[in-house]
C-alpha positions as CSV (number, residue, x, y, z in Angstrom):
1,M,1.5,24.4,-30.8
2,V,-0.6,22.7,-28.1
3,V,-0.9,23.9,-24.5
4,L,-2.1,21.3,-22.0
5,N,-3.4,21.7,-18.4
6,K,-4.1,25.5,-18.7
7,P,-3.7,27.9,-17.1
8,I,0.1,27.6,-16.6
9,G,0.7,31.3,-15.9
10,K,-0.7,34.7,-15.8
11,G,-0.5,37.6,-18.2
12,M,2.3,38.7,-20.4
13,R,5.0,37.1,-18.2
14,T,3.6,33.6,-19.0
15,F,3.3,34.5,-22.7
16,I,6.9,35.7,-22.8
17,S,8.1,32.6,-20.8
18,L,6.4,30.2,-23.2
19,G,7.9,32.0,-26.2
20,V,11.4,31.9,-24.8
21,I,11.1,28.1,-24.0
22,A,9.7,27.4,-27.4
23,C,12.6,29.2,-29.1
24,G,15.1,27.5,-26.7
25,A,13.7,24.1,-27.6
26,F,14.7,24.7,-31.3
27,A,18.0,26.5,-30.5
28,I,19.5,24.2,-27.9
29,K,22.3,21.9,-29.1
30,P,21.7,18.1,-29.0
31,V,22.7,16.6,-25.7
32,H,22.7,12.9,-26.8
33,G,20.9,11.9,-23.6
34,A,19.8,14.2,-20.8
35,V,21.1,16.9,-18.5
36,V,19.5,17.5,-15.1
37,T,20.1,20.7,-13.2
38,L,19.3,20.5,-9.5
39,Q,17.9,23.4,-7.4
40,N,21.4,24.0,-6.0
41,G,22.9,24.4,-9.5
42,D,24.6,21.0,-9.8
43,Q,24.3,19.2,-13.1
44,V,24.1,15.5,-13.9
45,T,24.4,14.0,-17.3
46,G,22.9,10.7,-18.3
47,E,19.6,9.1,-19.4
48,V,16.0,9.5,-18.0
49,R,14.7,6.1,-17.0
50,Q,11.5,6.9,-15.1
51,M,9.7,9.2,-12.7
52,V,7.1,7.7,-10.4
53,D,5.9,8.6,-6.9
54,G,7.8,11.9,-7.1
55,M,11.2,10.3,-7.7
56,L,13.2,10.6,-11.0
57,V,15.3,7.6,-11.8
58,F,18.4,8.8,-13.8
59,A,21.1,6.6,-15.3
60,T,24.7,7.9,-15.2
61,S,27.9,6.5,-16.5
62,M,29.8,7.1,-13.3
63,F,27.3,6.3,-10.5
64,G,24.8,4.0,-12.3
65,E,21.2,4.6,-11.6
66,I,20.4,7.4,-9.1
67,K,17.2,8.7,-7.7
68,I,16.4,12.4,-7.6
69,P,13.3,14.0,-6.0
70,W,11.2,15.5,-8.8
71,D,10.8,18.7,-6.7
72,N,14.6,19.0,-6.7
73,V,14.9,19.1,-10.5
74,A,15.2,22.7,-11.6
75,K,15.9,22.1,-15.3
76,L,15.9,19.1,-17.6
77,V,17.0,18.9,-21.2
78,S,16.7,15.6,-23.0
79,D,16.7,14.4,-26.6
80,Q,15.2,11.1,-25.6
81,K,11.6,10.1,-26.3
82,A,9.7,10.0,-23.0
83,Q,6.1,9.1,-22.1
84,L,4.6,11.7,-19.7
85,Q,1.5,11.0,-17.7
86,L,-0.5,14.0,-16.4
87,N,-2.6,14.4,-13.3
88,D,-5.8,14.4,-15.5
89,G,-4.9,11.0,-17.0
90,T,-3.6,12.4,-20.3
91,E,-0.5,10.9,-21.8
92,V,1.9,12.6,-24.2
93,K,5.2,11.6,-25.7
94,G,8.3,13.4,-26.9
95,A,11.6,15.0,-25.9
96,I,11.6,17.1,-22.7
97,T,12.8,20.6,-22.1
98,L,12.1,21.9,-18.6
99,D,13.0,25.4,-17.5
100,D,13.6,26.8,-14.0
101,A,10.1,28.4,-14.1
102,G,8.6,24.9,-14.0
103,L,7.4,25.0,-17.6
104,I,7.9,22.0,-20.0
105,V,8.1,22.0,-23.7
106,L,7.6,18.5,-25.1
107,S,8.8,18.1,-28.7
108,E,6.5,15.4,-30.1
109,H,7.9,12.9,-32.6
110,R,4.7,12.8,-34.6
111,G,5.7,15.8,-36.7
112,S,6.9,19.2,-35.5
113,Q,4.1,19.8,-33.0
114,L,5.0,21.2,-29.6
115,V,3.2,20.5,-26.3
116,M,3.5,22.8,-23.4
117,L,2.6,22.0,-19.8
118,A,3.4,22.7,-16.2
119,K,5.9,20.6,-14.3
120,E,3.5,20.3,-11.4
121,N,0.9,18.5,-13.6
122,V,3.3,15.7,-14.5
123,V,2.8,12.7,-12.2
124,A,4.9,10.1,-14.1
125,V,7.6,9.9,-16.8
126,N,7.8,6.5,-18.6
127,P,5.3,5.0,-16.2
128,P,5.4,1.2,-15.9
129,I,3.3,-0.8,-18.3
130,V,0.1,-1.7,-16.5
131,D,-0.9,-5.4,-16.8
132,P,-4.7,-5.6,-16.7
133,A,-4.7,-9.3,-15.7
134,M,-5.7,-10.6,-12.3
135,H,-2.7,-11.5,-10.1
136,Y,-2.8,-13.7,-7.0
137,S,-0.7,-13.7,-3.9
138,G,-1.1,-15.4,-0.6
139,R,0.3,-17.3,2.4
140,L,-0.8,-20.0,4.8
141,D,1.0,-20.5,8.2
142,F,0.7,-23.4,10.7
143,G,2.0,-23.6,14.2
144,G,1.3,-26.1,17.0
145,T,2.4,-28.5,19.7
146,A,1.5,-32.1,20.6
147,N,2.7,-33.3,24.0
148,R,2.3,-36.9,25.2
149,G,3.5,-38.6,28.4
150,N,3.3,-36.9,31.7
151,T,1.9,-33.9,29.9
152,T,-0.9,-34.4,27.4
153,D,-1.9,-31.3,25.4
154,D,-2.4,-30.1,21.9
155,Q,-2.4,-26.7,20.2
156,L,-3.0,-25.6,16.6
157,N,-2.6,-22.1,15.2
158,L,-3.5,-21.2,11.7
159,N,-3.6,-17.9,9.8
160,G,-3.6,-17.2,6.1
161,E,-4.4,-14.6,3.5
162,L,-5.4,-14.7,-0.2
163,V,-5.2,-11.5,-2.4
164,A,-6.4,-11.2,-6.0
165,R,-5.4,-7.9,-7.6
166,T,-5.8,-6.0,-10.8
167,P,-4.8,-2.4,-11.4
168,I,-8.3,-1.1,-10.5
169,D,-9.5,-3.5,-7.7
170,R,-8.4,-5.9,-5.0
171,Y,-10.1,-8.9,-3.3
172,T,-8.8,-10.0,0.1
173,L,-9.8,-13.1,2.2
174,A,-8.1,-13.6,5.5
175,V,-8.5,-16.3,8.1
176,E,-7.2,-16.9,11.6
177,A,-7.9,-19.7,14.1
178,K,-6.6,-21.2,17.3
179,E,-7.6,-24.5,19.0
180,A,-6.1,-25.9,22.1
181,K,-6.8,-28.5,24.8
182,S,-5.1,-30.0,27.8
183,G,-6.0,-33.7,28.2
184,A,-9.7,-33.8,27.5
185,T,-10.3,-30.2,28.5
186,R,-10.5,-27.6,25.7
187,T,-8.5,-24.5,26.7
188,A,-8.8,-22.2,23.6
189,S,-11.1,-21.9,20.7
190,N,-11.3,-18.8,18.5
191,Q,-11.7,-18.0,14.8
192,R,-11.8,-14.9,12.6
193,I,-12.6,-14.4,8.9
194,L,-12.3,-11.2,6.9
195,A,-13.5,-10.6,3.3
196,Q,-12.9,-7.2,1.7
197,Y,-13.2,-5.6,-1.7
198,D,-11.2,-2.5,-2.7
199,I,-11.7,-0.4,-5.8
200,F,-8.9,2.0,-6.7
201,L,-9.4,5.6,-7.6
202,K,-6.7,8.0,-8.8
203,N,-3.4,8.6,-6.9
204,K,-3.5,5.5,-4.7
205,N,-6.9,6.3,-3.1
206,Y,-9.4,3.5,-2.9
207,V,-12.9,2.8,-1.4
208,L,-13.7,-0.5,0.3
209,V,-16.5,-2.7,1.6
210,N,-15.9,-5.6,3.9
211,A,-17.5,-8.2,6.1
212,K,-16.0,-9.8,9.2
213,T,-17.0,-12.5,11.6
214,E,-15.3,-14.0,14.6
215,S,-15.9,-16.1,17.7
216,D,-14.1,-16.8,21.0
217,R,-15.6,-19.5,23.2
218,F,-13.5,-18.5,26.2
219,A,-14.4,-14.8,25.9
220,D,-18.1,-15.9,26.1
221,L,-18.5,-14.7,22.5
222,N,-20.6,-16.9,20.2
223,S,-20.1,-14.5,17.3
224,R,-19.2,-10.9,16.4
225,S,-20.2,-10.0,12.9
226,S,-19.9,-6.7,11.0
227,V,-20.3,-5.2,7.6
228,G,-18.7,-1.9,6.7
229,F,-17.4,0.5,4.1
230,G,-14.7,3.1,4.0
231,Y,-11.8,4.9,2.4
232,G,-8.2,3.7,2.1
233,Y,-4.9,5.1,0.9
234,Q,-2.0,2.9,-0.5
235,F,1.0,4.9,0.7
236,V,3.5,2.5,-0.7
237,D,3.0,-0.4,-3.1
238,T,6.2,-1.9,-4.3
239,E,7.8,-5.4,-4.3
240,I,9.8,-4.4,-1.2
241,T,7.2,-2.4,0.8
242,Q,3.5,-2.3,1.1
243,F,1.9,0.2,3.4
244,S,-1.8,1.2,3.6
245,G,-4.2,3.0,5.9
246,E,-8.0,2.7,6.1
247,A,-10.9,4.5,7.9
248,G,-14.6,3.7,7.7
249,L,-17.9,2.9,9.3
250,S,-19.4,-0.4,10.1
251,Y,-22.4,-2.0,11.8
252,V,-21.5,-4.6,14.5
253,Y,-23.7,-7.4,16.0
254,E,-22.4,-9.4,19.0
255,N,-23.9,-12.6,20.2
256,Y,-22.9,-13.7,23.7
257,A,-23.4,-17.1,25.4
258,H,-24.4,-15.8,28.9
259,E,-25.4,-12.1,28.6
260,A,-27.5,-9.8,26.4
261,N,-26.5,-9.4,22.8
262,K,-25.3,-6.1,21.4
263,S,-25.5,-4.2,18.1
264,F,-24.1,-0.8,17.3
265,P,-22.6,1.4,14.6
266,A,-18.8,1.6,14.8
267,M,-15.9,3.6,13.5
268,S,-13.1,1.5,12.1
269,L,-9.4,2.3,11.5
270,G,-6.6,0.2,10.2
271,L,-2.9,0.3,9.3
272,K,-1.1,-2.5,7.4
273,Y,2.7,-2.6,6.8
274,D,4.9,-5.2,5.2
275,R,8.7,-4.6,4.5
276,Q,11.4,-6.8,3.1
277,F,14.9,-6.5,4.4
278,F,18.3,-7.9,3.4
279,D,17.3,-8.8,-0.2
280,N,14.1,-10.6,1.0
281,K,15.9,-12.6,3.7
282,L,13.7,-11.1,6.4
283,I,10.1,-9.7,6.3
284,F,8.6,-7.5,9.0
285,F,4.8,-7.3,9.1
286,Q,2.3,-5.4,11.2
287,N,-1.5,-5.2,11.0
288,L,-3.2,-2.9,13.4
289,T,-7.0,-2.4,13.5
290,M,-9.5,-0.6,15.8
291,D,-13.3,-0.7,16.0
292,M,-14.9,1.8,18.3
293,S,-18.6,2.1,19.0
294,V,-20.1,5.4,17.9
295,N,-22.7,5.3,20.7
296,N,-20.2,4.3,23.4
297,P,-16.6,5.1,22.7
298,G,-15.6,3.1,25.7
299,N,-16.6,0.0,23.8
300,T,-13.4,-0.3,21.7
301,L,-11.6,-3.3,20.3
302,W,-8.0,-3.2,19.3
303,R,-6.1,-5.9,17.4
304,N,-2.4,-6.0,16.6
305,R,-0.6,-8.7,14.6
306,M,3.2,-8.0,14.4
307,G,6.1,-10.2,13.6
308,I,8.9,-11.4,11.3
309,R,8.9,-13.9,8.6
310,V,12.0,-15.6,7.3
311,P,11.9,-17.2,3.8
312,I,13.9,-20.5,3.7
313,A,13.3,-22.2,0.3
314,Q,10.8,-22.5,-2.5
315,G,8.1,-20.3,-0.9
316,M,8.5,-21.9,2.5
317,N,9.1,-19.7,5.5
318,V,9.2,-19.6,9.3
319,S,7.7,-16.8,11.3
320,T,7.4,-15.5,14.8
321,Q,4.3,-13.5,15.5
322,F,3.0,-11.5,18.5
323,N,-0.8,-11.1,18.8
324,V,-2.6,-8.7,21.1
325,D,-6.4,-8.4,21.3
326,Y,-7.8,-5.7,23.6
327,N,-11.5,-5.3,24.3
328,N,-12.3,-2.4,26.6
329,D,-15.8,-3.8,27.2
330,P,-15.6,-7.6,27.6
331,A,-18.2,-10.0,28.8
332,I,-18.8,-10.2,32.6
333,D,-15.8,-11.7,34.5
334,K,-13.7,-11.8,31.3
335,K,-10.3,-10.2,30.9
336,K,-9.8,-7.2,28.6
337,A,-6.6,-8.4,26.9
338,D,-5.5,-11.6,25.2
339,S,-1.9,-12.0,23.9
340,A,0.0,-14.8,22.2
341,V,3.4,-15.5,20.8
342,I,3.1,-17.9,17.8
343,V,5.9,-19.7,15.9
344,S,4.8,-21.0,12.6
345,V,5.9,-22.7,9.4
346,G,4.2,-21.5,6.3
347,Y,4.1,-21.2,2.5
348,A,3.7,-18.0,0.5
349,F,3.3,-17.3,-3.2
């Protein structure tokens, strides 16, 4: 008999509970699948598919696959082989018997050995197979106008992102640019580039380092460059939804065309959310960031990129995006806020 993730109880009560479970594991009749008992006493019969992110996927003959919160499972008896992943990284395999005290007996199929552990220490059942290879995703969107005749003007908007990801790290390169002129007069010229590296720790936590640079001719900004580091958490990372939050520190250097340059340490915050709707017929996205000077909290820069993207065919899409940049301490005689609505055609992979 093997006991993992000790301690799982206290005194004689734990010893008796373990003994009862161990005896029950041998005495219980075969269920030819699995039986789940919920906290309210209801029972469901079927097969255990998987448990990840605190949700048990259970296949039934009547309702198909259903999802049950792991915390709502009071008992589970199964004669299926299952791979269990524990919070210390250990993996064990066997048939599960869970009692209402939160103790699991795992009957291993490598002999008659039993493994006992606490339900709270199980983070996944039949976790997905991890592919160690690098995977790439990205997009590139173009929008613009070209008017000739009584009106002569041109405008080009470009934004894109390239992500390279393995199970343990992620590389991101993002670009954004706008150029516009009316006749021979330039009316907009701004660019922004972000490069970031994330390395993942346990339970969706990651640490990051990044470098950013941007310029805005009509905000009197020759360049704003920064390097930083921080902590992030990947709240959701599925094919349908990606949601992450970040916090960190950076050092910022600003070079202006007509006033004194600035440099300061800053606190950085960010939220990024992407969600598919209607079987990937509509994608909502939002990317919100904030950089605030540690020395002067009034010197704060907010950026929000929000919109919808509609896939049309073979990776092509159309999008409508609303951009807001707010600088609480702009150059002299410059406005604090810039906003734009951009309609683009793009390609994603």
